[in-house]
DRENKOL-801916 format. One record per residue (C-alpha): residue number from 0; residue in three letters; x negated, y, z negated. Coordinates in Angstrom, 2 decimals. Layout:
N
<node k="NUM" r="ALA" px="X" py="Y" pz="Z"/>
...
end
This chain:
341
<node k="0" r="MET" px="43.06" py="218.08" pz="-85.53"/>
<node k="1" r="GLU" px="45.74" py="216.64" pz="-83.29"/>
<node k="2" r="VAL" px="46.66" py="219.04" pz="-80.48"/>
<node k="3" r="ILE" px="49.96" py="219.08" pz="-78.57"/>
<node k="4" r="ASP" px="50.42" py="221.51" pz="-75.72"/>
<node k="5" r="ALA" px="53.85" py="223.06" pz="-76.22"/>
<node k="6" r="ASP" px="53.81" py="225.00" pz="-72.95"/>
<node k="7" r="GLY" px="51.83" py="223.80" pz="-69.95"/>
<node k="8" r="HIS" px="52.96" py="223.98" pz="-66.32"/>
<node k="9" r="ILE" px="53.00" py="222.01" pz="-63.11"/>
<node k="10" r="ASN" px="52.80" py="223.34" pz="-59.56"/>
<node k="11" r="GLU" px="55.93" py="222.02" pz="-57.89"/>
<node k="12" r="GLY" px="55.64" py="223.11" pz="-54.28"/>
<node k="13" r="THR" px="58.59" py="223.11" pz="-51.92"/>
<node k="14" r="THR" px="57.07" py="220.35" pz="-49.80"/>
<node k="15" r="ALA" px="56.90" py="218.06" pz="-52.83"/>
<node k="16" r="LEU" px="60.44" py="218.87" pz="-53.93"/>
<node k="17" r="ALA" px="61.92" py="218.40" pz="-50.46"/>
<node k="18" r="GLU" px="61.54" py="214.64" pz="-50.75"/>
<node k="19" r="TYR" px="63.94" py="214.68" pz="-53.72"/>
<node k="20" r="MET" px="66.33" py="217.34" pz="-52.41"/>
<node k="21" r="ASP" px="69.87" py="216.57" pz="-51.34"/>
<node k="22" r="PRO" px="69.65" py="216.46" pz="-47.50"/>
<node k="23" r="ALA" px="72.42" py="219.06" pz="-47.29"/>
<node k="24" r="PHE" px="70.05" py="221.62" pz="-48.88"/>
<node k="25" r="ARG" px="66.64" py="220.36" pz="-47.75"/>
<node k="26" r="GLU" px="66.19" py="223.09" pz="-45.14"/>
<node k="27" r="TYR" px="67.25" py="225.95" pz="-47.42"/>
<node k="28" r="GLY" px="64.90" py="228.83" pz="-48.07"/>
<node k="29" r="PRO" px="63.11" py="231.39" pz="-45.87"/>
<node k="30" r="SER" px="60.96" py="229.92" pz="-43.13"/>
<node k="31" r="GLN" px="58.23" py="232.19" pz="-41.78"/>
<node k="32" r="GLY" px="55.43" py="229.75" pz="-41.24"/>
<node k="33" r="PHE" px="56.25" py="228.12" pz="-44.57"/>
<node k="34" r="ARG" px="59.37" py="227.30" pz="-46.56"/>
<node k="35" r="SER" px="60.01" py="228.27" pz="-50.16"/>
<node k="36" r="TYR" px="63.03" py="227.23" pz="-52.19"/>
<node k="37" r="TYR" px="62.32" py="229.95" pz="-54.77"/>
<node k="38" r="PRO" px="62.07" py="233.74" pz="-54.55"/>
<node k="39" r="ALA" px="58.44" py="234.84" pz="-54.27"/>
<node k="40" r="ASP" px="56.44" py="238.05" pz="-54.54"/>
<node k="41" r="ALA" px="53.11" py="239.30" pz="-53.21"/>
<node k="42" r="TRP" px="51.16" py="239.90" pz="-56.44"/>
<node k="43" r="ASP" px="47.59" py="238.61" pz="-56.47"/>
<node k="44" r="ARG" px="47.82" py="236.73" pz="-59.76"/>
<node k="45" r="SER" px="44.53" py="234.85" pz="-59.52"/>
<node k="46" r="VAL" px="42.43" py="237.92" pz="-58.55"/>
<node k="47" r="ARG" px="41.21" py="236.49" pz="-55.23"/>
<node k="48" r="GLY" px="41.13" py="232.98" pz="-56.62"/>
<node k="49" r="SER" px="38.78" py="233.77" pz="-59.51"/>
<node k="50" r="LEU" px="41.25" py="233.01" pz="-62.33"/>
<node k="51" r="GLY" px="43.29" py="229.97" pz="-63.31"/>
<node k="52" r="HIS" px="42.88" py="226.20" pz="-63.21"/>
<node k="53" r="ASN" px="43.03" py="223.88" pz="-60.22"/>
<node k="54" r="VAL" px="45.52" py="221.50" pz="-61.83"/>
<node k="55" r="ARG" px="47.98" py="220.25" pz="-59.22"/>
<node k="56" r="THR" px="48.65" py="216.58" pz="-59.89"/>
<node k="57" r="PRO" px="49.38" py="214.31" pz="-62.86"/>
<node k="58" r="GLU" px="45.81" py="213.04" pz="-62.60"/>
<node k="59" r="ASP" px="44.51" py="216.62" pz="-62.80"/>
<node k="60" r="TRP" px="46.60" py="217.15" pz="-65.91"/>
<node k="61" r="LEU" px="45.35" py="214.03" pz="-67.63"/>
<node k="62" r="ALA" px="41.78" py="215.08" pz="-66.89"/>
<node k="63" r="ALA" px="42.42" py="218.56" pz="-68.26"/>
<node k="64" r="MET" px="43.87" py="217.13" pz="-71.46"/>
<node k="65" r="LYS" px="40.55" py="215.44" pz="-72.20"/>
<node k="66" r="GLN" px="38.79" py="218.81" pz="-72.33"/>
<node k="67" r="GLY" px="40.69" py="219.94" pz="-75.43"/>
<node k="68" r="PRO" px="41.33" py="217.23" pz="-76.23"/>
<node k="69" r="MET" px="45.13" py="217.22" pz="-76.26"/>
<node k="70" r="GLU" px="47.23" py="214.17" pz="-77.08"/>
<node k="71" r="ILE" px="50.51" py="215.28" pz="-75.45"/>
<node k="72" r="ALA" px="51.42" py="217.98" pz="-72.94"/>
<node k="73" r="VAL" px="54.94" py="219.40" pz="-72.64"/>
<node k="74" r="LEU" px="55.23" py="220.72" pz="-69.10"/>
<node k="75" r="PHE" px="57.41" py="223.47" pz="-67.66"/>
<node k="76" r="PRO" px="57.77" py="224.34" pz="-63.97"/>
<node k="77" r="THR" px="55.96" py="227.25" pz="-62.33"/>
<node k="78" r="GLN" px="58.03" py="228.25" pz="-59.29"/>
<node k="79" r="GLY" px="61.09" py="227.07" pz="-61.19"/>
<node k="80" r="LEU" px="60.66" py="229.86" pz="-63.72"/>
<node k="81" r="SER" px="62.54" py="232.01" pz="-61.21"/>
<node k="82" r="ILE" px="65.54" py="229.66" pz="-60.97"/>
<node k="83" r="GLY" px="67.74" py="232.40" pz="-62.47"/>
<node k="84" r="TRP" px="67.42" py="234.52" pz="-59.33"/>
<node k="85" r="ILE" px="69.04" py="231.95" pz="-57.04"/>
<node k="86" r="ARG" px="72.59" py="233.08" pz="-56.32"/>
<node k="87" r="GLU" px="74.10" py="230.11" pz="-54.46"/>
<node k="88" r="THR" px="75.42" py="227.91" pz="-57.27"/>
<node k="89" r="ASP" px="75.48" py="224.71" pz="-55.23"/>
<node k="90" r="PHE" px="71.91" py="225.22" pz="-54.06"/>
<node k="91" r="ALA" px="70.78" py="226.00" pz="-57.63"/>
<node k="92" r="ALA" px="72.34" py="222.75" pz="-58.82"/>
<node k="93" r="ALA" px="70.71" py="220.74" pz="-56.01"/>
<node k="94" r="LEU" px="67.32" py="222.34" pz="-56.67"/>
<node k="95" r="CYS" px="67.47" py="221.57" pz="-60.40"/>
<node k="96" r="ARG" px="68.37" py="217.96" pz="-59.71"/>
<node k="97" r="ALA" px="65.52" py="217.67" pz="-57.23"/>
<node k="98" r="TYR" px="63.01" py="219.19" pz="-59.65"/>
<node k="99" r="ASN" px="64.06" py="216.92" pz="-62.51"/>
<node k="100" r="ASP" px="63.94" py="213.82" pz="-60.29"/>
<node k="101" r="PHE" px="60.53" py="214.90" pz="-58.96"/>
<node k="102" r="PHE" px="59.10" py="215.32" pz="-62.45"/>
<node k="103" r="HIS" px="60.45" py="212.01" pz="-63.63"/>
<node k="104" r="ALA" px="59.06" py="210.14" pz="-60.64"/>
<node k="105" r="GLN" px="55.68" py="211.86" pz="-60.43"/>
<node k="106" r="TYR" px="54.86" py="212.66" pz="-64.07"/>
<node k="107" r="THR" px="56.99" py="210.80" pz="-66.62"/>
<node k="108" r="ARG" px="56.46" py="207.46" pz="-64.89"/>
<node k="109" r="ARG" px="52.76" py="208.20" pz="-64.43"/>
<node k="110" r="ASP" px="51.96" py="208.68" pz="-68.12"/>
<node k="111" r="ALA" px="54.18" py="208.97" pz="-71.22"/>
<node k="112" r="ARG" px="51.94" py="211.72" pz="-72.59"/>
<node k="113" r="LEU" px="53.26" py="214.09" pz="-69.90"/>
<node k="114" r="LYS" px="56.62" py="215.31" pz="-71.23"/>
<node k="115" r="GLY" px="59.09" py="217.15" pz="-69.03"/>
<node k="116" r="ILE" px="61.23" py="220.24" pz="-69.56"/>
<node k="117" r="ALA" px="64.30" py="220.14" pz="-67.33"/>
<node k="118" r="LEU" px="65.63" py="222.84" pz="-65.05"/>
<node k="119" r="LEU" px="69.32" py="223.67" pz="-65.42"/>
<node k="120" r="PRO" px="71.61" py="225.49" pz="-62.95"/>
<node k="121" r="MET" px="72.91" py="228.02" pz="-65.48"/>
<node k="122" r="GLN" px="74.72" py="229.72" pz="-62.59"/>
<node k="123" r="ASP" px="77.25" py="226.87" pz="-62.84"/>
<node k="124" r="VAL" px="77.75" py="226.07" pz="-66.51"/>
<node k="125" r="PRO" px="79.65" py="222.76" pz="-66.11"/>
<node k="126" r="ALA" px="76.94" py="221.58" pz="-63.70"/>
<node k="127" r="ALA" px="74.27" py="222.70" pz="-66.19"/>
<node k="128" r="VAL" px="75.92" py="220.65" pz="-68.94"/>
<node k="129" r="ARG" px="76.00" py="217.57" pz="-66.72"/>
<node k="130" r="GLU" px="72.40" py="218.03" pz="-65.62"/>
<node k="131" r="LEU" px="71.17" py="218.52" pz="-69.18"/>
<node k="132" r="ARG" px="72.86" py="215.27" pz="-70.19"/>
<node k="133" r="ARG" px="71.38" py="213.41" pz="-67.22"/>
<node k="134" r="ALA" px="67.90" py="214.87" pz="-67.71"/>
<node k="135" r="VAL" px="67.73" py="213.90" pz="-71.37"/>
<node k="136" r="GLU" px="69.58" py="210.59" pz="-71.39"/>
<node k="137" r="GLU" px="68.49" py="209.17" pz="-68.02"/>
<node k="138" r="LEU" px="65.21" py="210.91" pz="-67.17"/>
<node k="139" r="GLY" px="63.68" py="211.23" pz="-70.63"/>
<node k="140" r="MET" px="63.21" py="215.01" pz="-70.60"/>
<node k="141" r="VAL" px="62.47" py="216.51" pz="-74.04"/>
<node k="142" r="GLY" px="64.41" py="219.74" pz="-73.51"/>
<node k="143" r="ALA" px="65.41" py="222.28" pz="-70.90"/>
<node k="144" r="MET" px="64.35" py="225.73" pz="-69.77"/>
<node k="145" r="LEU" px="66.54" py="228.82" pz="-69.87"/>
<node k="146" r="PRO" px="65.40" py="231.53" pz="-67.43"/>
<node k="147" r="SER" px="64.63" py="234.79" pz="-69.19"/>
<node k="148" r="VAL" px="65.40" py="236.87" pz="-66.10"/>
<node k="149" r="GLY" px="67.71" py="236.69" pz="-63.12"/>
<node k="150" r="LEU" px="71.00" py="235.39" pz="-64.48"/>
<node k="151" r="ARG" px="74.14" py="237.52" pz="-64.28"/>
<node k="152" r="HIS" px="74.56" py="237.51" pz="-68.06"/>
<node k="153" r="PRO" px="72.11" py="237.54" pz="-70.98"/>
<node k="154" r="LEU" px="71.55" py="234.19" pz="-72.64"/>
<node k="155" r="GLY" px="73.69" py="234.97" pz="-75.67"/>
<node k="156" r="HIS" px="76.84" py="235.34" pz="-73.55"/>
<node k="157" r="GLU" px="79.62" py="232.94" pz="-74.49"/>
<node k="158" r="ILE" px="79.79" py="231.66" pz="-70.91"/>
<node k="159" r="TYR" px="76.64" py="229.61" pz="-71.66"/>
<node k="160" r="TRP" px="77.80" py="228.19" pz="-74.98"/>
<node k="161" r="PRO" px="78.88" py="224.81" pz="-73.55"/>
<node k="162" r="VAL" px="75.23" py="224.24" pz="-72.64"/>
<node k="163" r="TYR" px="74.19" py="225.05" pz="-76.21"/>
<node k="164" r="ALA" px="76.86" py="222.74" pz="-77.60"/>
<node k="165" r="GLU" px="75.61" py="219.91" pz="-75.40"/>
<node k="166" r="ALA" px="71.97" py="220.52" pz="-76.37"/>
<node k="167" r="GLU" px="72.95" py="220.42" pz="-80.04"/>
<node k="168" r="ARG" px="74.86" py="217.18" pz="-79.46"/>
<node k="169" r="LEU" px="71.88" py="215.67" pz="-77.63"/>
<node k="170" r="ASN" px="69.51" py="216.92" pz="-80.32"/>
<node k="171" r="CYS" px="67.23" py="218.50" pz="-77.72"/>
<node k="172" r="MET" px="65.63" py="221.93" pz="-77.60"/>
<node k="173" r="LEU" px="66.21" py="224.80" pz="-75.18"/>
<node k="174" r="ALA" px="63.49" py="227.32" pz="-74.38"/>
<node k="175" r="SER" px="63.75" py="230.77" pz="-72.88"/>
<node k="176" r="HIS" px="60.68" py="231.09" pz="-70.68"/>
<node k="177" r="ALA" px="59.42" py="234.36" pz="-69.24"/>
<node k="178" r="THR" px="58.24" py="235.14" pz="-65.72"/>
<node k="179" r="VAL" px="57.07" py="238.17" pz="-63.77"/>
<node k="180" r="ARG" px="59.50" py="237.73" pz="-60.89"/>
<node k="181" r="GLY" px="62.14" py="240.44" pz="-60.80"/>
<node k="182" r="PRO" px="60.36" py="243.33" pz="-62.57"/>
<node k="183" r="GLN" px="63.44" py="245.53" pz="-62.25"/>
<node k="184" r="TYR" px="65.10" py="243.28" pz="-64.82"/>
<node k="185" r="PHE" px="62.75" py="244.54" pz="-67.56"/>
<node k="186" r="GLY" px="62.13" py="248.06" pz="-66.29"/>
<node k="187" r="ALA" px="58.73" py="247.38" pz="-64.70"/>
<node k="188" r="ASP" px="59.69" py="248.17" pz="-61.12"/>
<node k="189" r="ILE" px="58.27" py="251.68" pz="-61.55"/>
<node k="190" r="PHE" px="54.72" py="250.25" pz="-61.55"/>
<node k="191" r="ASP" px="52.36" py="249.66" pz="-58.64"/>
<node k="192" r="ASN" px="49.82" py="247.36" pz="-60.31"/>
<node k="193" r="PHE" px="50.24" py="243.80" pz="-61.51"/>
<node k="194" r="ILE" px="48.43" py="244.59" pz="-64.76"/>
<node k="195" r="GLU" px="51.20" py="247.00" pz="-65.71"/>
<node k="196" r="VAL" px="54.02" py="244.72" pz="-64.62"/>
<node k="197" r="HIS" px="52.58" py="241.65" pz="-66.34"/>
<node k="198" r="THR" px="51.93" py="243.52" pz="-69.60"/>
<node k="199" r="LEU" px="55.62" py="244.35" pz="-69.90"/>
<node k="200" r="SER" px="57.24" py="241.36" pz="-68.29"/>
<node k="201" r="HIS" px="57.06" py="238.45" pz="-70.69"/>
<node k="202" r="ALA" px="57.48" py="240.25" pz="-74.00"/>
<node k="203" r="PHE" px="60.22" py="242.57" pz="-72.77"/>
<node k="204" r="ALA" px="62.18" py="239.71" pz="-71.22"/>
<node k="205" r="GLN" px="61.94" py="237.67" pz="-74.43"/>
<node k="206" r="MET" px="62.94" py="240.62" pz="-76.58"/>
<node k="207" r="THR" px="66.02" py="241.00" pz="-74.39"/>
<node k="208" r="GLN" px="67.08" py="237.37" pz="-74.64"/>
<node k="209" r="PHE" px="66.22" py="237.03" pz="-78.32"/>
<node k="210" r="ALA" px="68.38" py="240.05" pz="-79.17"/>
<node k="211" r="SER" px="71.22" py="238.71" pz="-77.05"/>
<node k="212" r="MET" px="71.21" py="235.24" pz="-78.59"/>
<node k="213" r="ILE" px="70.97" py="236.46" pz="-82.18"/>
<node k="214" r="PHE" px="73.46" py="239.33" pz="-81.99"/>
<node k="215" r="ARG" px="76.02" py="237.26" pz="-80.05"/>
<node k="216" r="GLY" px="75.84" py="234.51" pz="-82.66"/>
<node k="217" r="VAL" px="74.16" py="231.55" pz="-80.96"/>
<node k="218" r="PRO" px="72.17" py="230.42" pz="-84.06"/>
<node k="219" r="GLU" px="75.22" py="231.05" pz="-86.25"/>
<node k="220" r="HIS" px="77.52" py="228.85" pz="-84.17"/>
<node k="221" r="PHE" px="74.89" py="226.22" pz="-83.30"/>
<node k="222" r="PRO" px="72.86" py="225.97" pz="-86.51"/>
<node k="223" r="LYS" px="71.15" py="222.69" pz="-85.51"/>
<node k="224" r="LEU" px="70.10" py="223.90" pz="-82.05"/>
<node k="225" r="ARG" px="66.33" py="224.28" pz="-81.67"/>
<node k="226" r="LEU" px="65.38" py="227.32" pz="-79.59"/>
<node k="227" r="GLY" px="62.00" py="228.27" pz="-78.15"/>
<node k="228" r="PHE" px="60.72" py="231.57" pz="-76.81"/>
<node k="229" r="MET" px="57.71" py="230.79" pz="-74.66"/>
<node k="230" r="GLU" px="54.79" py="232.60" pz="-73.03"/>
<node k="231" r="ALA" px="55.14" py="235.99" pz="-74.67"/>
<node k="232" r="GLY" px="53.08" py="235.25" pz="-77.76"/>
<node k="233" r="CYS" px="54.59" py="235.51" pz="-81.21"/>
<node k="234" r="THR" px="53.50" py="238.80" pz="-82.69"/>
<node k="235" r="TRP" px="56.18" py="240.86" pz="-80.99"/>
<node k="236" r="ALA" px="58.68" py="239.11" pz="-83.24"/>
<node k="237" r="PRO" px="58.02" py="240.95" pz="-86.57"/>
<node k="238" r="PHE" px="58.42" py="244.35" pz="-84.93"/>
<node k="239" r="TRP" px="61.52" py="243.26" pz="-83.03"/>
<node k="240" r="ILE" px="63.18" py="241.55" pz="-85.97"/>
<node k="241" r="ASP" px="62.69" py="244.65" pz="-88.12"/>
<node k="242" r="ARG" px="64.39" py="246.76" pz="-85.48"/>
<node k="243" r="MET" px="67.22" py="244.25" pz="-85.11"/>
<node k="244" r="ASP" px="67.75" py="244.06" pz="-88.89"/>
<node k="245" r="GLU" px="68.11" py="247.84" pz="-89.01"/>
<node k="246" r="GLU" px="70.56" py="247.94" pz="-86.11"/>
<node k="247" r="TRP" px="72.57" py="245.07" pz="-87.59"/>
<node k="248" r="GLY" px="72.78" py="246.81" pz="-90.95"/>
<node k="249" r="LEU" px="74.22" py="249.92" pz="-89.34"/>
<node k="250" r="ARG" px="76.41" py="248.50" pz="-86.57"/>
<node k="251" r="GLY" px="76.56" py="244.73" pz="-86.93"/>
<node k="252" r="LYS" px="80.04" py="244.34" pz="-88.41"/>
<node k="253" r="LEU" px="81.56" py="246.29" pz="-85.53"/>
<node k="254" r="GLU" px="79.39" py="245.34" pz="-82.55"/>
<node k="255" r="ALA" px="77.86" py="241.97" pz="-83.49"/>
<node k="256" r="PRO" px="80.57" py="240.26" pz="-85.57"/>
<node k="257" r="LYS" px="79.39" py="236.74" pz="-84.62"/>
<node k="258" r="CYS" px="76.00" py="237.48" pz="-86.13"/>
<node k="259" r="ARG" px="77.03" py="237.05" pz="-89.75"/>
<node k="260" r="ARG" px="73.64" py="237.42" pz="-91.40"/>
<node k="261" r="LYS" px="70.61" py="239.61" pz="-90.95"/>
<node k="262" r="PRO" px="68.74" py="238.59" pz="-87.80"/>
<node k="263" r="SER" px="65.63" py="237.83" pz="-89.86"/>
<node k="264" r="ASP" px="67.61" py="235.24" pz="-91.84"/>
<node k="265" r="TYR" px="68.10" py="233.18" pz="-88.68"/>
<node k="266" r="LEU" px="64.39" py="233.27" pz="-88.00"/>
<node k="267" r="ARG" px="63.74" py="231.87" pz="-91.47"/>
<node k="268" r="GLN" px="66.25" py="229.03" pz="-91.19"/>
<node k="269" r="GLY" px="63.73" py="227.02" pz="-89.19"/>
<node k="270" r="ASN" px="65.13" py="226.33" pz="-85.71"/>
<node k="271" r="ILE" px="63.58" py="229.19" pz="-83.73"/>
<node k="272" r="TYR" px="60.06" py="228.72" pz="-82.35"/>
<node k="273" r="PHE" px="57.53" py="230.90" pz="-80.57"/>
<node k="274" r="GLY" px="54.63" py="229.90" pz="-78.35"/>
<node k="275" r="LEU" px="51.54" py="231.62" pz="-79.72"/>
<node k="276" r="GLU" px="48.43" py="232.90" pz="-78.00"/>
<node k="277" r="ALA" px="45.22" py="232.16" pz="-79.89"/>
<node k="278" r="GLY" px="43.85" py="235.68" pz="-79.46"/>
<node k="279" r="GLU" px="46.78" py="237.44" pz="-81.11"/>
<node k="280" r="GLN" px="45.31" py="239.30" pz="-84.05"/>
<node k="281" r="SER" px="48.49" py="239.33" pz="-86.14"/>
<node k="282" r="ILE" px="49.31" py="235.61" pz="-86.25"/>
<node k="283" r="ALA" px="48.48" py="235.53" pz="-89.95"/>
<node k="284" r="GLU" px="50.93" py="238.37" pz="-90.58"/>
<node k="285" r="MET" px="53.62" py="236.44" pz="-88.72"/>
<node k="286" r="VAL" px="52.86" py="233.43" pz="-90.96"/>
<node k="287" r="ARG" px="52.90" py="235.59" pz="-94.08"/>
<node k="288" r="ARG" px="56.32" py="236.98" pz="-93.29"/>
<node k="289" r="PHE" px="58.09" py="234.02" pz="-91.76"/>
<node k="290" r="GLY" px="56.02" py="230.97" pz="-92.69"/>
<node k="291" r="ASP" px="54.09" py="228.54" pz="-90.52"/>
<node k="292" r="ASP" px="56.94" py="226.29" pz="-89.37"/>
<node k="293" r="ASN" px="57.97" py="228.16" pz="-86.22"/>
<node k="294" r="LEU" px="54.76" py="228.64" pz="-84.17"/>
<node k="295" r="VAL" px="53.43" py="226.26" pz="-81.51"/>
<node k="296" r="PHE" px="50.19" py="226.16" pz="-79.52"/>
<node k="297" r="ALA" px="50.38" py="226.59" pz="-75.74"/>
<node k="298" r="SER" px="47.63" py="226.06" pz="-73.16"/>
<node k="299" r="ASP" px="49.46" py="227.74" pz="-70.22"/>
<node k="300" r="ILE" px="47.48" py="225.56" pz="-67.81"/>
<node k="301" r="PRO" px="47.10" py="226.12" pz="-64.83"/>
<node k="302" r="HIS" px="48.15" py="229.77" pz="-64.78"/>
<node k="303" r="TRP" px="45.71" py="232.54" pz="-64.04"/>
<node k="304" r="ASP" px="45.69" py="233.85" pz="-67.63"/>
<node k="305" r="SER" px="45.22" py="230.48" pz="-69.33"/>
<node k="306" r="GLU" px="42.23" py="230.47" pz="-71.68"/>
<node k="307" r="TYR" px="42.16" py="226.70" pz="-72.16"/>
<node k="308" r="PRO" px="40.19" py="224.96" pz="-73.63"/>
<node k="309" r="GLU" px="38.58" py="227.98" pz="-75.31"/>
<node k="310" r="ASN" px="41.90" py="228.91" pz="-76.93"/>
<node k="311" r="ILE" px="41.88" py="225.64" pz="-78.90"/>
<node k="312" r="HIS" px="38.47" py="226.43" pz="-80.37"/>
<node k="313" r="GLU" px="39.41" py="230.06" pz="-81.00"/>
<node k="314" r="LEU" px="42.49" py="229.07" pz="-82.98"/>
<node k="315" r="ALA" px="40.65" py="226.30" pz="-84.85"/>
<node k="316" r="GLU" px="37.90" py="228.67" pz="-85.96"/>
<node k="317" r="ARG" px="40.10" py="231.45" pz="-87.28"/>
<node k="318" r="THR" px="39.44" py="232.27" pz="-90.92"/>
<node k="319" r="ASP" px="42.76" py="234.00" pz="-91.59"/>
<node k="320" r="LEU" px="44.76" py="230.76" pz="-91.23"/>
<node k="321" r="SER" px="44.56" py="227.75" pz="-93.52"/>
<node k="322" r="ASP" px="43.80" py="224.28" pz="-92.17"/>
<node k="323" r="HIS" px="47.28" py="223.28" pz="-93.30"/>
<node k="324" r="SER" px="48.80" py="226.01" pz="-91.10"/>
<node k="325" r="LYS" px="46.53" py="225.17" pz="-88.17"/>
<node k="326" r="ARG" px="47.71" py="221.55" pz="-88.22"/>
<node k="327" r="LYS" px="51.29" py="222.77" pz="-87.99"/>
<node k="328" r="LEU" px="50.51" py="225.21" pz="-85.19"/>
<node k="329" r="PHE" px="48.52" py="222.67" pz="-83.21"/>
<node k="330" r="ALA" px="50.88" py="219.69" pz="-83.41"/>
<node k="331" r="THR" px="53.35" py="219.25" pz="-86.28"/>
<node k="332" r="ASN" px="55.70" py="222.03" pz="-85.20"/>
<node k="333" r="ALA" px="55.65" py="220.93" pz="-81.56"/>
<node k="334" r="ARG" px="56.65" py="217.41" pz="-82.60"/>
<node k="335" r="ILE" px="59.68" py="218.83" pz="-84.40"/>
<node k="336" r="LEU" px="60.61" py="221.30" pz="-81.68"/>
<node k="337" r="TYR" px="60.52" py="218.69" pz="-78.91"/>
<node k="338" r="GLY" px="61.64" py="215.71" pz="-80.98"/>
<node k="339" r="LEU" px="58.41" py="213.81" pz="-80.33"/>
<node k="340" r="LYS" px="57.63" py="210.62" pz="-82.25"/>
end
């Protein structure tokens, strides 16, 4: 079966980005023996270097794709997942421009099979609209990332709607992508171990943003906008949508007037996608309830918890999914989500 990676990552170090950074901001960031444009933490993600993939260059990525094999890889940032925590709006805008230029020069031009997801400075909405337009029309990006944590407002807030209008006009997708940075945002700052923080982080952040976007009416007002919720798996969605349907039935007319239908109806209309994890035991139940049009395969290379290429074989060998559904999960849905030919 054809395989498209709907959520891989690059390692975009500060040294690499500095070459593309506006000189006025090139020396930004803390400097204590090293410089970092992004907020960092001290968690040992790789467990003393024993987990994860050593994929750091376009050539590394192309070699990794042969292991699957995968035909196309859609690539998100790694450090850039924390873009929402940057407070200086002008620096955020400069950093997003630098990242997008870096990806275009180092990856898009290297091989057309490496597709880029743009960074947007959502701290400055007009700048985010301009950068989305530039990234798609001039740099060939296939969508843009929305940070799931860090911003002053949840993603459903009307302040961000000009970005959604522009994405709909450009016919490109937007994806909320989770990260561990900022555990206080999802109530995990009470924990002392990474295993506890990481267990909560991605799913809780996506539940937050999914609820915000649905209840505040984003899919209602932008019915052609394709939205992705990445790196939290997909099987949290049935539980969460049931809870949201109940809340909407009791309080929706008063407190969520822009959400004019049951939340589950928006999930079934076909423009909301989830990155799945091959080991999730309830994927078939998700397919039974909501169909097989809204799930996409993700390798998560090179992160410490990536199970590639074993996750391809695990998903291919499942007996609770039809071959027809597997083809959609492996490639067809990703082509639609990202507008790939």
